[in-house]
C-alpha positions in Angstrom: 163.8 207.6 126.8 165.5 209.0 123.7 165.9 205.8 121.7 163.5 206.3 118.8 164.4 205.2 115.4 165.5 207.9 113.0 166.3 210.5 115.7 170.0 210.2 116.3 172.0 213.2 117.6 175.0 214.5 115.8 176.6 215.2 119.1 176.1 213.0 122.1 173.7 214.6 124.6 172.2 213.2 127.7 168.8 211.8 126.7 167.1 213.0 129.9 168.3 216.6 129.1 166.9 216.3 125.6 163.6 215.1 126.8 163.4 217.9 129.4 164.0 220.5 126.7 161.5 219.0 124.2 158.8 218.6 126.8 159.3 222.1 128.1 159.1 223.6 124.5 156.0 221.5 123.9 154.3 222.9 127.1 155.2 226.5 126.2 154.3 226.4 122.5 151.0 228.0 121.5 150.0 227.5 117.9 152.6 229.0 115.6 154.3 231.0 118.3 157.9 230.3 118.9 159.2 229.7 122.4 161.6 232.5 123.5 165.0 231.5 124.9 164.4 233.6 128.0 161.1 231.9 128.7 162.6 228.4 128.3 165.5 229.3 130.5 163.1 230.4 133.2 161.1 227.2 132.9 164.3 225.0 133.1 166.1 227.1 135.7 169.1 227.6 133.5 171.0 230.6 132.0 169.9 231.9 128.6 173.4 231.2 127.3 173.4 227.5 128.1 169.8 227.2 126.7 170.9 228.9 123.5 173.8 226.4 123.1 171.5 223.4 123.7 168.9 224.8 121.2 171.5 225.0 118.6 172.5 221.4 119.2 168.9 220.2 119.0 168.4 222.1 115.8 171.5 220.3 114.3 170.3 216.8 115.2 169.7 214.3 112.4 166.8 214.9 111.8 166.5 218.3 113.6 164.4 218.1 116.7 163.6 221.8 116.8 163.5 224.7 114.3 165.6 227.4 116.1 166.1 231.0 114.9 168.3 233.4 116.8 166.3 236.2 118.5 163.1 234.5 117.5 163.1 231.3 119.5 162.4 227.6 118.9 159.5 225.4 117.8 159.4 221.6 117.6 159.8 219.7 114.4 157.7 216.6 113.7 160.5 214.5 115.1 160.8 216.6 118.2 157.1 216.7 118.8 157.0 212.8 118.6 159.6 212.6 121.4 157.9 215.3 123.5 154.5 213.6 123.3 156.1 210.3 124.3 157.5 211.9 127.4 154.2 213.6 128.2 152.5 210.3 127.8 154.8 208.6 130.3 154.6 211.4 132.7 150.8 211.6 132.8 150.4 207.8 132.9 152.8 207.7 135.8 150.7 210.4 137.6 147.6 208.4 137.1 149.3 205.2 138.3 150.7 206.9 141.4 147.3 208.4 142.2 144.9 205.7 141.3 146.9 202.6 142.2 149.4 203.7 144.8 147.1 206.2 146.5 149.4 209.3 146.2 147.6 212.7 146.5 147.3 214.7 143.3 149.6 217.3 144.8 152.4 214.7 145.2 152.4 212.9 141.8 153.8 215.6 139.5 157.2 215.8 141.1 157.5 212.0 141.4 156.6 211.6 137.7 159.2 214.2 136.7 161.8 211.9 138.0 160.4 208.5 136.9 159.4 209.6 133.4 162.9 209.3 132.1 163.3 205.7 133.2 160.2 204.0 131.8 160.5 201.7 128.8 157.9 201.7 126.1 156.9 198.2 127.2 156.3 199.3 130.8 154.5 202.4 129.6 152.1 200.3 127.5 151.6 198.0 130.5 150.6 200.9 132.7 148.2 202.1 130.1 146.5 198.7 129.9 146.4 198.2 133.7 144.4 201.5 134.1 142.2 200.7 131.1 143.7 203.4 128.8 142.9 206.6 130.8 142.2 209.7 128.7 143.1 212.2 131.4 145.5 212.3 134.4 144.5 213.3 138.0 144.8 217.0 137.2 142.5 216.7 134.1 145.4 216.9 131.6 144.9 214.9 128.4 147.1 211.8 128.1 148.4 211.2 124.6 147.8 207.8 123.0 150.7 205.7 121.7 150.0 207.3 118.3 150.2 210.8 119.9 146.5 211.5 119.7 144.7 213.0 122.7 141.5 214.7 123.8 141.2 218.4 123.6 141.9 220.0 127.0 139.5 222.4 128.7 140.4 226.1 127.9 137.8 228.1 129.9 139.2 229.3 133.2 137.0 229.9 136.3 137.8 233.6 136.0 135.8 233.7 132.8 132.6 232.2 134.2 129.6 234.6 134.7 127.9 235.2 138.0 125.1 232.7 138.5 126.5 229.9 136.4 127.4 226.5 137.7 130.4 224.6 136.2 132.4 221.5 136.8 136.2 221.6 137.4 137.9 219.6 134.7 141.6 220.7 134.7 144.1 222.2 137.2 147.7 223.3 136.6 149.7 220.3 138.0 152.9 222.4 138.6 151.3 224.6 141.3 151.8 222.3 144.2 150.8 224.7 147.0 147.6 225.6 145.1 146.7 221.9 144.9 147.2 221.5 148.6 144.9 224.5 149.2 142.3 223.1 146.8 142.3 219.9 148.8 141.4 221.9 151.9 138.5 223.5 150.0 137.4 220.0 148.8 137.9 221.1 145.1 139.1 218.4 142.7 138.6 217.4 139.1 134.9 216.7 138.8 133.8 219.1 141.6 130.7 221.3 141.0 131.2 225.0 141.7 129.0 228.0 141.1 130.0 231.6 140.9 127.8 233.6 143.3 129.5 236.9 143.3 132.5 238.6 141.7 134.3 241.6 143.2 135.3 244.4 140.7 138.8 245.2 139.6 140.0 241.6 139.3 139.0 241.0 142.9 138.0 237.6 144.5 135.2 235.4 143.3 132.7 233.9 145.8 132.1 230.3 145.0 129.5 227.7 146.2 131.4 224.4 146.3 129.3 221.3 145.8 125.6 221.2 146.4 123.6 224.2 145.2 121.7 224.3 148.5 124.2 223.4 151.3 127.5 223.6 149.5 130.4 225.4 151.2 130.9 229.1 150.3 134.4 230.2 149.7 136.1 233.3 148.2 139.1 232.6 145.9 141.4 235.1 144.2 142.7 235.2 140.6 145.8 233.2 141.6 143.3 230.3 142.0 140.5 231.1 139.5 143.0 231.8 136.6 144.4 228.3 136.9 141.2 226.3 137.4 139.7 225.2 134.1 136.0 224.3 133.9 133.2 223.2 131.7 129.5 224.1 131.8 127.0 221.8 133.5 124.2 222.1 130.8 121.6 224.6 131.9 122.5 224.2 135.6 122.3 227.4 137.6 122.8 228.2 141.2 
């Protein structure tokens, strides 16, 4: 919730709205690249005009929560990043709690956490963190920020980049793709699953995977809609 010391708004704005904006900018930022208004509007499901108005207000907060430049987009300031990371922490801890403790499927927890993340106090957030023994990653393999805003580096290699004949372990999946998560459940693919690329069709065609055991694992073809959003890490020198 937006009640951090030293981050008052000049104009009163709903704290949930502010958190949604800052978290969305954080998720869209890449290095020094600014987030375009049109891209943020698409992510939030709002008109570019209303997003522009809100970005101006966030840039006029005391201290400013974003650095906004017309026609160039927005990037978080240190104060804005602090709030964004706190929201991300609550969200991913909630996903972990819903999955590990309450037994929700990994395809269900994202939307539930989207609602609950705005109503969790710092005390309850810390309690959830302790209850689960300070998890480093959520059910989708996304890194969970510590209270100080530190987190593990997320996997960046997609399955689409893996060479034929190489075995890898799934370590991260895009949590917002709910239908894809349901499909991965049917394929018995989750974070930690071993997969090996057996064949790759040309011209960005499907990849044939062996899921699980190198000898009797299930063989399944997946297209780029799946392989582009499955992030993996090598399994040492393990081959098919």
